PQR file with spaces between the fields and no chain letter, atoms N, CA, C, O and H, PARSE charges and radii, in Angstrom:
ATOM       1  N    MET     1      -4.623    3.932    7.032 -0.4000 1.5000
ATOM       2  CA   MET     1      -3.896    2.455    6.231 -0.0000 2.0000
ATOM       3  C    MET     1      -4.711    1.235    7.076  0.5500 1.7000
ATOM       4  O    MET     1      -5.151    1.085    8.216 -0.5500 1.4000
ATOM       5  N    ALA     2      -4.639    0.425    5.766 -0.4000 1.5000
ATOM       6  CA   ALA     2      -5.428   -0.816    6.249 -0.0000 2.0000
ATOM       7  C    ALA     2      -4.690   -1.837    7.280  0.5500 1.7000
ATOM       8  O    ALA     2      -5.301   -2.807    7.727 -0.5500 1.4000
ATOM       9  H    ALA     2      -4.282    0.547    4.840  0.4000 1.0000
ATOM      10  N    SER     3      -3.355   -1.564    7.626 -0.4000 1.5000
ATOM      11  CA   SER     3      -3.269   -1.944    9.055 -0.0000 2.0000
ATOM      12  C    SER     3      -3.304   -1.355   10.086  0.5500 1.7000
ATOM      13  O    SER     3      -2.512   -1.469   11.022 -0.5500 1.4000
ATOM      14  H    SER     3      -2.859   -0.776    7.263  0.4000 1.0000
ATOM      15  N    GLY     4      -4.288   -0.623   10.004 -0.4000 1.5000
ATOM      16  CA   GLY     4      -5.005    0.030   11.330 -0.0000 2.0000
ATOM      17  C    GLY     4      -3.279    1.482   11.759  0.5500 1.7000
ATOM      18  O    GLY     4      -3.318    2.624   12.217 -0.5500 1.4000
ATOM      19  H    GLY     4      -4.931   -0.530    9.244  0.4000 1.0000
ATOM      20  N    CYS     5      -2.672    1.041   11.531 -0.4000 1.5000
ATOM      21  CA   CYS     5      -1.587    1.447   11.660 -0.0000 2.0000
ATOM      22  C    CYS     5      -1.325    3.161   11.781  0.5500 1.7000
ATOM      23  O    CYS     5      -0.332    3.800   12.127 -0.5500 1.4000
ATOM      24  H    CYS     5      -2.640    0.113   11.159  0.4000 1.0000
ATOM      25  N    GLY     6      -2.353    3.476   11.442 -0.4000 1.5000
ATOM      26  CA   GLY     6      -2.494    5.213   10.928 -0.0000 2.0000
ATOM      27  C    GLY     6      -2.242    6.360   10.077  0.5500 1.7000
ATOM      28  O    GLY     6      -1.771    5.731    9.129 -0.5500 1.4000
ATOM      29  H    GLY     6      -3.160    2.956   11.161  0.4000 1.0000
ATOM      30  N    ALA     7      -2.209    7.384    9.762 -0.4000 1.5000
ATOM      31  CA   ALA     7      -1.740    7.753    8.454 -0.0000 2.0000
ATOM      32  C    ALA     7      -0.998    7.895    8.191  0.5500 1.7000
ATOM      33  O    ALA     7      -0.465    7.364    9.166 -0.5500 1.4000
ATOM      34  H    ALA     7      -2.592    7.895   10.532  0.4000 1.0000
ATOM      35  N    TRP     8       0.121    8.327    7.394 -0.4000 1.5000
ATOM      36  CA   TRP     8       1.649    7.610    6.768 -0.0000 2.0000
ATOM      37  C    TRP     8       2.160    8.720    7.722  0.5500 1.7000
ATOM      38  O    TRP     8       3.213    8.450    8.298 -0.5500 1.4000
ATOM      39  H    TRP     8      -0.312    8.758    6.603  0.4000 1.0000
ATOM      40  N    ASP     9       1.654    9.794    7.958 -0.4000 1.5000
ATOM      41  CA   ASP     9       3.074   10.957    8.887 -0.0000 2.0000
ATOM      42  C    ASP     9       3.158    9.882   10.084  0.5500 1.7000
ATOM      43  O    ASP     9       4.322    9.537   10.287 -0.5500 1.4000
ATOM      44  H    ASP     9       0.798   10.013    7.490  0.4000 1.0000
ATOM      45  N    ASP    10       2.253    9.296   10.890 -0.4000 1.5000
ATOM      46  CA   ASP    10       2.524    8.897   12.424 -0.0000 2.0000
ATOM      47  C    ASP    10       3.319    7.652   11.751  0.5500 1.7000
ATOM      48  O    ASP    10       4.436    7.588   12.265 -0.5500 1.4000
ATOM      49  H    ASP    10       1.308    9.577   10.725  0.4000 1.0000
ATOM      50  N    VAL    11       3.132    6.678   10.811 -0.4000 1.5000
ATOM      51  CA   VAL    11       3.668    6.029   10.344 -0.0000 2.0000
ATOM      52  C    VAL    11       5.375    6.249   10.546  0.5500 1.7000
ATOM      53  O    VAL    11       6.049    5.753   11.449 -0.5500 1.4000
ATOM      54  H    VAL    11       2.225    6.730   10.393  0.4000 1.0000
ATOM      55  N    GLU    12       5.791    7.005    9.603 -0.4000 1.5000
ATOM      56  CA   GLU    12       6.854    7.746    9.775 -0.0000 2.0000
ATOM      57  C    GLU    12       7.496    8.653   10.756  0.5500 1.7000
ATOM      58  O    GLU    12       8.550    9.270   10.602 -0.5500 1.4000
ATOM      59  H    GLU    12       5.243    7.408    8.869  0.4000 1.0000
ATOM      60  N    ARG    13       6.657    8.645   11.859 -0.4000 1.5000
ATOM      61  CA   ARG    13       7.235    9.207   12.743 -0.0000 2.0000
ATOM      62  C    ARG    13       7.850    7.984   14.053  0.5500 1.7000
ATOM      63  O    ARG    13       8.841    7.973   14.783 -0.5500 1.4000
ATOM      64  H    ARG    13       5.800    8.144   11.984  0.4000 1.0000
ATOM      65  N    GLN    14       6.503    6.915   13.828 -0.4000 1.5000
ATOM      66  CA   GLN    14       6.709    5.609   14.973 -0.0000 2.0000
ATOM      67  C    GLN    14       7.263    4.805   14.748  0.5500 1.7000
ATOM      68  O    GLN    14       7.684    4.041   15.616 -0.5500 1.4000
ATOM      69  H    GLN    14       5.698    6.924   13.235  0.4000 1.0000
ATOM      70  N    PHE    15       7.608    4.577   12.764 -0.4000 1.5000
ATOM      71  CA   PHE    15       7.918    3.098   12.649 -0.0000 2.0000
ATOM      72  C    PHE    15       9.191    3.025   12.294  0.5500 1.7000
ATOM      73  O    PHE    15       9.784    3.503   11.327 -0.5500 1.4000
ATOM      74  H    PHE    15       7.265    5.198   12.059  0.4000 1.0000
ATOM      75  N    THR    16       9.719    2.059   13.612 -0.4000 1.5000
ATOM      76  CA   THR    16      11.185    1.541   13.216 -0.0000 2.0000
ATOM      77  C    THR    16      11.347    1.116   12.380  0.5500 1.7000
ATOM      78  O    THR    16      10.455    1.401   11.580 -0.5500 1.4000
ATOM      79  H    THR    16       9.237    1.671   14.398  0.4000 1.0000
ATOM      80  N    LEU    17      12.364    0.236   11.831 -0.4000 1.5000
ATOM      81  CA   LEU    17      13.010   -0.856   11.233 -0.0000 2.0000
ATOM      82  C    LEU    17      12.531   -2.079   11.752  0.5500 1.7000
ATOM      83  O    LEU    17      12.364   -3.112   11.103 -0.5500 1.4000
ATOM      84  H    LEU    17      13.089    0.005   12.481  0.4000 1.0000
ATOM      85  N    PRO    18      12.329   -1.916   12.898 -0.5600 1.5000
ATOM      86  CA   PRO    18      12.593   -3.466   14.086  0.2800 2.0000
ATOM      87  C    PRO    18      11.009   -3.577   14.077  0.5500 1.7000
ATOM      88  O    PRO    18      10.656   -4.498   13.341 -0.5500 1.4000
ATOM      89  N    ARG    19       9.991   -2.933   14.658 -0.4000 1.5000
ATOM      90  CA   ARG    19       8.496   -2.176   14.765 -0.0000 2.0000
ATOM      91  C    ARG    19       8.080   -3.456   13.128  0.5500 1.7000
ATOM      92  O    ARG    19       7.412   -4.489   13.167 -0.5500 1.4000
ATOM      93  H    ARG    19      10.278   -2.185   15.256  0.4000 1.0000
ATOM      94  N    TYR    20       8.971   -2.652   11.578 -0.4000 1.5000
ATOM      95  CA   TYR    20       8.515   -3.299   10.745 -0.0000 2.0000
ATOM      96  C    TYR    20       8.404   -4.865   10.415  0.5500 1.7000
ATOM      97  O    TYR    20       7.505   -5.630   10.066 -0.5500 1.4000
ATOM      98  H    TYR    20       9.514   -1.813   11.547  0.4000 1.0000
ATOM      99  N    GLN    21      10.230   -4.982   10.798 -0.4000 1.5000
ATOM     100  CA   GLN    21      10.294   -6.340   10.798 -0.0000 2.0000
ATOM     101  C    GLN    21       9.218   -7.587   11.212  0.5500 1.7000
ATOM     102  O    GLN    21       8.732   -8.587   10.683 -0.5500 1.4000
ATOM     103  H    GLN    21      10.960   -4.361   11.082  0.4000 1.0000
ATOM     104  N    ALA    22       9.163   -6.764   12.687 -0.4000 1.5000
ATOM     105  CA   ALA    22       7.776   -7.665   14.425 -0.0000 2.0000
ATOM     106  C    ALA    22       6.349   -7.633   13.520  0.5500 1.7000
ATOM     107  O    ALA    22       5.441   -8.403   13.832 -0.5500 1.4000
ATOM     108  H    ALA    22       9.558   -5.952   13.116  0.4000 1.0000
ATOM     109  N    LEU    23       6.187   -6.642   12.309 -0.4000 1.5000
ATOM     110  CA   LEU    23       5.067   -6.218   11.954 -0.0000 2.0000
ATOM     111  C    LEU    23       4.576   -7.653   10.559  0.5500 1.7000
ATOM     112  O    LEU    23       3.593   -8.213   10.074 -0.5500 1.4000
ATOM     113  H    LEU    23       6.925   -6.016   12.055  0.4000 1.0000
ATOM     114  N    TRP    24       6.110   -7.616   10.479 -0.4000 1.5000
ATOM     115  CA   TRP    24       6.203   -8.973    8.904 -0.0000 2.0000
ATOM     116  C    TRP    24       6.140  -10.228    9.068  0.5500 1.7000
ATOM     117  O    TRP    24       5.595  -11.080    8.366 -0.5500 1.4000
ATOM     118  H    TRP    24       6.908   -7.160   10.874  0.4000 1.0000
ATOM     119  N    ARG    25       6.966  -10.365   10.432 -0.4000 1.5000
ATOM     120  CA   ARG    25       6.952  -11.525   10.852 -0.0000 2.0000
ATOM     121  C    ARG    25       5.417  -12.051   11.323  0.5500 1.7000
ATOM     122  O    ARG    25       4.941  -13.130   10.969 -0.5500 1.4000
ATOM     123  H    ARG    25       7.409   -9.673   11.002  0.4000 1.0000
ATOM     124  N    TYR    26       4.736  -11.065   12.197 -0.4000 1.5000
ATOM     125  CA   TYR    26       3.247  -11.315   12.557 -0.0000 2.0000
ATOM     126  C    TYR    26       2.425  -11.743   11.198  0.5500 1.7000
ATOM     127  O    TYR    26       2.001  -12.846   10.854 -0.5500 1.4000
ATOM     128  H    TYR    26       5.123  -10.188   12.485  0.4000 1.0000
ATOM     129  N    TRP    27       2.381  -10.900   10.776 -0.4000 1.5000
ATOM     130  CA   TRP    27       1.626  -11.041    8.847 -0.0000 2.0000
ATOM     131  C    TRP    27       1.948  -12.690    7.954  0.5500 1.7000
ATOM     132  O    TRP    27       1.190  -13.389    7.281 -0.5500 1.4000
ATOM     133  H    TRP    27       2.726  -10.004   11.056  0.4000 1.0000
ATOM     134  N    ARG    28       3.365  -12.852    8.321 -0.4000 1.5000
ATOM     135  CA   ARG    28       3.414  -14.098    7.761 -0.0000 2.0000
ATOM     136  C    ARG    28       2.750  -15.115    8.450  0.5500 1.7000
ATOM     137  O    ARG    28       2.939  -16.202    7.904 -0.5500 1.4000
ATOM     138  H    ARG    28       3.981  -12.284    8.867  0.4000 1.0000
ATOM     139  N    HIS    29       1.675  -15.201    9.961 -0.4000 1.5000
ATOM     140  CA   HIS    29       1.355  -15.734   10.568 -0.0000 2.0000
ATOM     141  C    HIS    29       0.139  -15.829   10.455  0.5500 1.7000
ATOM     142  O    HIS    29      -0.468  -16.876   10.227 -0.5500 1.4000
ATOM     143  H    HIS    29       1.522  -14.318   10.404  0.4000 1.0000
ATOM     144  N    HIS    30      -0.386  -14.627   10.618 -0.4000 1.5000
ATOM     145  CA   HIS    30      -1.947  -13.640   10.628 -0.0000 2.0000
ATOM     146  C    HIS    30      -2.151  -12.606   10.021  0.5500 1.7000
ATOM     147  O    HIS    30      -2.229  -11.463   10.471 -0.5500 1.4000
ATOM     148  H    HIS    30       0.106  -13.777   10.803  0.4000 1.0000
ATOM     149  N    PRO    31      -2.290  -13.132    8.498 -0.5600 1.5000
ATOM     150  CA   PRO    31      -2.186  -11.890    7.418  0.2800 2.0000
ATOM     151  C    PRO    31      -3.239  -11.300    7.125  0.5500 1.7000
ATOM     152  O    PRO    31      -4.230  -12.017    6.983 -0.5500 1.4000
ATOM     153  N    PRO    32      -3.368  -10.052    6.965 -0.5600 1.5000
ATOM     154  CA   PRO    32      -4.958   -9.223    7.734  0.2800 2.0000
ATOM     155  C    PRO    32      -6.040   -9.944    6.259  0.5500 1.7000
ATOM     156  O    PRO    32      -5.864  -10.457    5.154 -0.5500 1.4000
ATOM     157  N    VAL    33      -6.931   -9.630    6.980 -0.4000 1.5000
ATOM     158  CA   VAL    33      -8.152  -10.190    6.866 -0.0000 2.0000
ATOM     159  C    VAL    33      -8.762   -9.946    5.402  0.5500 1.7000
ATOM     160  O    VAL    33      -9.410  -10.860    4.893 -0.5500 1.4000
ATOM     161  H    VAL    33      -7.074   -9.213    7.877  0.4000 1.0000
ATOM     162  N    HIS    34      -8.535   -8.482    4.561 -0.4000 1.5000
ATOM     163  CA   HIS    34      -8.835   -8.311    3.467 -0.0000 2.0000
ATOM     164  C    HIS    34      -7.959   -8.985    2.985  0.5500 1.7000
ATOM     165  O    HIS    34      -8.264   -9.231    1.818 -0.5500 1.4000
ATOM     166  H    HIS    34      -8.008   -7.739    4.975  0.4000 1.0000
ATOM     167  N    LEU    35      -7.007   -9.429    3.261 -0.4000 1.5000
ATOM     168  CA   LEU    35      -5.734  -10.307    1.929 -0.0000 2.0000
ATOM     169  C    LEU    35      -6.246  -11.578    1.792  0.5500 1.7000
ATOM     170  O    LEU    35      -6.514  -12.123    0.721 -0.5500 1.4000
ATOM     171  H    LEU    35      -6.760   -9.229    4.209  0.4000 1.0000
ATOM     172  N    MET    36      -6.416  -12.183    3.237 -0.4000 1.5000
ATOM     173  CA   MET    36      -7.107  -13.801    2.965 -0.0000 2.0000
ATOM     174  C    MET    36      -8.924  -13.370    2.125  0.5500 1.7000
ATOM     175  O    MET    36      -9.647  -14.289    1.740 -0.5500 1.4000
ATOM     176  H    MET    36      -6.198  -11.740    4.107  0.4000 1.0000
ATOM     177  N    VAL    37      -9.146  -12.587    2.057 -0.4000 1.5000
ATOM     178  CA   VAL    37     -10.506  -12.535    1.038 -0.0000 2.0000
ATOM     179  C    VAL    37     -10.654  -12.796   -0.363  0.5500 1.7000
ATOM     180  O    VAL    37     -11.428  -13.426   -1.083 -0.5500 1.4000
ATOM     181  H    VAL    37      -8.559  -11.841    2.370  0.4000 1.0000
ATOM     182  N    ALA    38      -9.227  -11.802   -0.536 -0.4000 1.5000
ATOM     183  CA   ALA    38      -8.448  -11.375   -1.701 -0.0000 2.0000
ATOM     184  C    ALA    38      -8.202  -13.275   -2.358  0.5500 1.7000
ATOM     185  O    ALA    38      -8.756  -13.979   -3.203 -0.5500 1.4000
ATOM     186  H    ALA    38      -8.598  -11.290    0.049  0.4000 1.0000
ATOM     187  N    ALA    39      -7.357  -13.399   -1.627 -0.4000 1.5000
ATOM     188  CA   ALA    39      -6.995  -14.521   -2.014 -0.0000 2.0000
ATOM     189  C    ALA    39      -7.580  -16.179   -2.002  0.5500 1.7000
ATOM     190  O    ALA    39      -7.043  -17.232   -2.345 -0.5500 1.4000
ATOM     191  H    ALA    39      -6.907  -12.827   -0.940  0.4000 1.0000
ATOM     192  N    TYR    40      -9.258  -15.781   -1.305 -0.4000 1.5000
ATOM     193  CA   TYR    40     -10.066  -16.966   -1.649 -0.0000 2.0000
ATOM     194  C    TYR    40     -10.911  -16.790   -2.199  0.5500 1.7000
ATOM     195  O    TYR    40     -11.599  -17.751   -2.541 -0.5500 1.4000
ATOM     196  H    TYR    40      -9.695  -14.926   -1.026  0.4000 1.0000
ATOM     197  N    LEU    41     -11.346  -15.215   -2.625 -0.4000 1.5000
ATOM     198  CA   LEU    41     -11.837  -14.584   -3.805 -0.0000 2.0000
ATOM     199  C    LEU    41     -11.220  -15.191   -5.155  0.5500 1.7000
ATOM     200  O    LEU    41     -11.803  -15.657   -6.133 -0.5500 1.4000
ATOM     201  H    LEU    41     -10.787  -14.434   -2.347  0.4000 1.0000
ATOM     202  N    GLY    42     -10.055  -15.057   -4.931 -0.4000 1.5000
ATOM     203  CA   GLY    42      -9.336  -15.364   -6.791 -0.0000 2.0000
ATOM     204  C    GLY    42      -9.210  -13.754   -6.885  0.5500 1.7000
ATOM     205  O    GLY    42      -8.998  -13.821   -8.096 -0.5500 1.4000
ATOM     206  H    GLY    42      -9.582  -14.678   -4.136  0.4000 1.0000
ATOM     207  N    LEU    43      -9.176  -12.790   -6.710 -0.4000 1.5000
ATOM     208  CA   LEU    43      -8.529  -11.654   -6.551 -0.0000 2.0000
ATOM     209  C    LEU    43      -7.072  -11.105   -6.499  0.5500 1.7000
ATOM     210  O    LEU    43      -6.271  -11.036   -5.566 -0.5500 1.4000
ATOM     211  H    LEU    43      -9.348  -12.736   -5.726  0.4000 1.0000
ATOM     212  N    ALA    44      -6.997  -10.754   -7.743 -0.4000 1.5000
ATOM     213  CA   ALA    44      -5.150  -10.620   -7.262 -0.0000 2.0000
ATOM     214  C    ALA    44      -4.373   -8.955   -7.442  0.5500 1.7000
ATOM     215  O    ALA    44      -4.454   -8.457   -8.565 -0.5500 1.4000
ATOM     216  H    ALA    44      -7.647  -10.810   -8.500  0.4000 1.0000
ATOM     217  N    PRO    45      -4.118   -8.671   -7.054 -0.5600 1.5000
ATOM     218  CA   PRO    45      -3.815   -7.462   -7.063  0.2800 2.0000
ATOM     219  C    PRO    45      -3.456   -6.398   -8.529  0.5500 1.7000
ATOM     220  O    PRO    45      -2.787   -6.737   -9.505 -0.5500 1.4000
ATOM     221  N    ASP    46      -3.888   -5.537   -8.381 -0.4000 1.5000
ATOM     222  CA   ASP    46      -3.437   -4.511  -10.197 -0.0000 2.0000
ATOM     223  C    ASP    46      -2.951   -4.478  -10.226  0.5500 1.7000
ATOM     224  O    ASP    46      -2.919   -4.375  -11.453 -0.5500 1.4000
ATOM     225  H    ASP    46      -4.431   -5.262   -7.587  0.4000 1.0000
ATOM     226  N    GLY    47      -1.644   -4.426   -9.862 -0.4000 1.5000
ATOM     227  CA   GLY    47       0.002   -4.058   -9.346 -0.0000 2.0000
ATOM     228  C    GLY    47       0.793   -4.098   -8.602  0.5500 1.7000
ATOM     229  O    GLY    47       0.551   -4.885   -7.687 -0.5500 1.4000
ATOM     230  H    GLY    47      -1.670   -4.510   -8.865  0.4000 1.0000
ATOM     231  N    PRO    48       2.174   -3.326   -8.509 -0.5600 1.5000
ATOM     232  CA   PRO    48       2.773   -3.837   -7.683  0.2800 2.0000
ATOM     233  C    PRO    48       2.001   -2.400   -6.230  0.5500 1.7000
ATOM     234  O    PRO    48       1.199   -1.491   -6.446 -0.5500 1.4000
ATOM     235  N    PRO    49       2.618   -2.748   -5.033 -0.5600 1.5000
ATOM     236  CA   PRO    49       1.500   -1.805   -3.944  0.2800 2.0000
ATOM     237  C    PRO    49       1.925   -0.012   -4.190  0.5500 1.7000
ATOM     238  O    PRO    49       2.870    0.439   -4.837 -0.5500 1.4000
ATOM     239  N    PRO    50       1.052    0.605   -3.562 -0.5600 1.5000
ATOM     240  CA   PRO    50       2.018    1.483   -3.601  0.2800 2.0000
ATOM     241  C    PRO    50       2.976    2.367   -3.356  0.5500 1.7000
ATOM     242  O    PRO    50       2.934    2.674   -2.164 -0.5500 1.4000
ATOM     243  N    THR    51       4.012    3.044   -4.058 -0.4000 1.5000
ATOM     244  CA   THR    51       5.094    3.792   -2.678 -0.0000 2.0000
ATOM     245  C    THR    51       4.928    4.729   -2.813  0.5500 1.7000
ATOM     246  O    THR    51       6.010    5.306   -2.702 -0.5500 1.4000
ATOM     247  H    THR    51       4.046    2.795   -5.026  0.4000 1.0000
ATOM     248  N    GLY    52       3.970    5.573   -3.067 -0.4000 1.5000
ATOM     249  CA   GLY    52       3.531    6.820   -2.520 -0.0000 2.0000
ATOM     250  C    GLY    52       4.412    7.852   -3.529  0.5500 1.7000
ATOM     251  O    GLY    52       3.885    8.961   -3.604 -0.5500 1.4000
ATOM     252  H    GLY    52       3.091    5.104   -3.158  0.4000 1.0000
ATOM     253  N    GLU    53       5.635    7.704   -4.309 -0.4000 1.5000
ATOM     254  CA   GLU    53       5.857    8.247   -6.032 -0.0000 2.0000
ATOM     255  C    GLU    53       4.795    7.312   -6.822  0.5500 1.7000
ATOM     256  O    GLU    53       4.297    6.188   -6.878 -0.5500 1.4000
ATOM     257  H    GLU    53       6.064    6.803   -4.248  0.4000 1.0000
ATOM     258  N    VAL    54       4.826    9.152   -7.631 -0.4000 1.5000
ATOM     259  CA   VAL    54       4.250    8.788   -8.457 -0.0000 2.0000
ATOM     260  C    VAL    54       4.636    9.323   -9.716  0.5500 1.7000
ATOM     261  O    VAL    54       4.538   10.542   -9.857 -0.5500 1.4000
ATOM     262  H    VAL    54       5.231   10.065   -7.586  0.4000 1.0000
ATOM     263  N    GLY    55       5.022    8.684  -10.580 -0.4000 1.5000
ATOM     264  CA   GLY    55       5.704    8.502  -12.386 -0.0000 2.0000
ATOM     265  C    GLY    55       4.850    9.855  -13.284  0.5500 1.7000
ATOM     266  O    GLY    55       3.693   10.206  -13.054 -0.5500 1.4000
ATOM     267  H    GLY    55       5.102    7.693  -10.466  0.4000 1.0000
ATOM     268  N    LEU    56       5.686   10.399  -14.229 -0.4000 1.5000
ATOM     269  CA   LEU    56       5.110   11.392  -14.846 -0.0000 2.0000
ATOM     270  C    LEU    56       4.160   10.582  -15.573  0.5500 1.7000
ATOM     271  O    LEU    56       3.019   11.033  -15.468 -0.5500 1.4000
ATOM     272  H    LEU    56       6.626   10.113  -14.416  0.4000 1.0000
ATOM     273  N    ALA    57       4.237    9.686  -16.174 -0.4000 1.5000
ATOM     274  CA   ALA    57       3.014    8.488  -16.849 -0.0000 2.0000
ATOM     275  C    ALA    57       1.702    8.583  -16.125  0.5500 1.7000
ATOM     276  O    ALA    57       0.591    8.785  -16.614 -0.5500 1.4000
ATOM     277  H    ALA    57       5.164    9.320  -16.259  0.4000 1.0000
ATOM     278  N    GLU    58       2.070    8.381  -14.743 -0.4000 1.5000
ATOM     279  CA   GLU    58       0.595    8.638  -13.942 -0.0000 2.0000
ATOM     280  C    GLU    58      -0.035   10.216  -13.556  0.5500 1.7000
ATOM     281  O    GLU    58      -1.160   10.700  -13.433 -0.5500 1.4000
ATOM     282  H    GLU    58       2.972    8.216  -14.346  0.4000 1.0000
ATOM     283  N    LEU    59       0.790   10.500  -13.492 -0.4000 1.5000
ATOM     284  CA   LEU    59       0.264   12.432  -13.656 -0.0000 2.0000
ATOM     285  C    LEU    59       0.046   12.783  -14.069  0.5500 1.7000
ATOM     286  O    LEU    59      -0.510   13.844  -13.786 -0.5500 1.4000
ATOM     287  H    LEU    59       1.703   10.107  -13.592  0.4000 1.0000
ATOM     288  N    LEU    60       0.204   12.335  -15.319 -0.4000 1.5000
ATOM     289  CA   LEU    60      -0.216   12.782  -17.214 -0.0000 2.0000
ATOM     290  C    LEU    60      -1.065   11.911  -16.305  0.5500 1.7000
ATOM     291  O    LEU    60      -1.060   12.399  -15.175 -0.5500 1.4000
ATOM     292  H    LEU    60       0.656   11.473  -15.549  0.4000 1.0000
ATOM     293  N    ALA    61      -1.903   10.634  -16.388 -0.4000 1.5000
ATOM     294  CA   ALA    61      -2.652    9.987  -16.848 -0.0000 2.0000
ATOM     295  C    ALA    61      -4.163   10.519  -16.136  0.5500 1.7000
ATOM     296  O    ALA    61      -5.319   10.272  -16.479 -0.5500 1.4000
ATOM     297  H    ALA    61      -1.907   10.238  -17.306  0.4000 1.0000
ATOM     298  N    THR    62      -3.648   11.310  -15.059 -0.4000 1.5000
ATOM     299  CA   THR    62      -4.513   11.935  -14.176 -0.0000 2.0000
ATOM     300  C    THR    62      -4.885   12.966  -14.042  0.5500 1.7000
ATOM     301  O    THR    62      -5.667   13.275  -13.143 -0.5500 1.4000
ATOM     302  H    THR    62      -2.708   11.510  -14.781  0.4000 1.0000
ATOM     303  N    PHE    63      -4.346   13.910  -15.047 -0.4000 1.5000
ATOM     304  CA   PHE    63      -5.351   14.993  -15.900 -0.0000 2.0000
ATOM     305  C    PHE    63      -5.815   14.475  -17.184  0.5500 1.7000
ATOM     306  O    PHE    63      -6.754   15.048  -17.738 -0.5500 1.4000
ATOM     307  H    PHE    63      -3.711   13.659  -15.778  0.4000 1.0000
ATOM     308  N    GLY    64      -5.338   13.591  -17.648 -0.4000 1.5000
ATOM     309  CA   GLY    64      -5.552   13.212  -18.889 -0.0000 2.0000
ATOM     310  C    GLY    64      -5.075   14.104  -20.394  0.5500 1.7000
ATOM     311  O    GLY    64      -4.547   15.185  -20.131 -0.5500 1.4000
ATOM     312  H    GLY    64      -4.575   13.126  -17.198  0.4000 1.0000
ATOM     313  N    GLU    65      -5.139   13.936  -21.189 -0.4000 1.5000
ATOM     314  CA   GLU    65      -4.347   14.543  -22.246 -0.0000 2.0000
ATOM     315  C    GLU    65      -4.883   15.703  -22.923  0.5500 1.7000
ATOM     316  O    GLU    65      -4.439   16.443  -23.801 -0.5500 1.4000
ATOM     317  H    GLU    65      -5.568   13.059  -21.402  0.4000 1.0000
ATOM     318  N    GLY    66      -6.263   15.639  -22.087 -0.4000 1.5000
ATOM     319  CA   GLY    66      -6.634   17.047  -23.629 -0.0000 2.0000
ATOM     320  C    GLY    66      -6.274   18.156  -21.958  0.5500 1.7000
ATOM     321  O    GLY    66      -6.784   19.267  -22.107 -0.5500 1.4000
ATOM     322  H    GLY    66      -6.623   15.038  -21.374  0.4000 1.0000
ATOM     323  N    ASN    67      -5.847   18.068  -21.136 -0.4000 1.5000
ATOM     324  CA   ASN    67      -6.023   19.193  -20.352 -0.0000 2.0000
ATOM     325  C    ASN    67      -4.315   20.506  -20.053  0.5500 1.7000
ATOM     326  O    ASN    67      -4.014   21.635  -19.664 -0.5500 1.4000
ATOM     327  H    ASN    67      -5.433   17.166  -21.015  0.4000 1.0000
ATOM     328  N    ILE    68      -3.688   19.116  -20.645 -0.4000 1.5000
ATOM     329  CA   ILE    68      -2.185   19.168  -20.833 -0.0000 2.0000
ATOM     330  C    ILE    68      -1.859   20.854  -21.600  0.5500 1.7000
ATOM     331  O    ILE    68      -2.369   21.266  -22.642 -0.5500 1.4000
ATOM     332  H    ILE    68      -3.932   18.200  -20.962  0.4000 1.0000
ATOM     333  N    ARG    69      -0.995   21.499  -20.823 -0.4000 1.5000
ATOM     334  CA   ARG    69      -1.149   23.091  -22.164 -0.0000 2.0000
ATOM     335  C    ARG    69       0.968   23.022  -22.709  0.5500 1.7000
ATOM     336  O    ARG    69       1.420   23.818  -23.531 -0.5500 1.4000
ATOM     337  H    ARG    69      -0.580   21.165  -19.976  0.4000 1.0000
């Protein structure tokens, strides 16, 4: 993860709601460098941040139309 928190499995085990809220309070005053650089360069995100869940359309797009039987 770009936050330096480690793998998602580690985050699930170690991140509590109070820790998450504390991180967001910190980031409000000290945003991650990659976000500041993107904002400076005028780069907008392509879409909403990933949730870890993949919709059917995204799954089908991954494999392409020709590979589905």
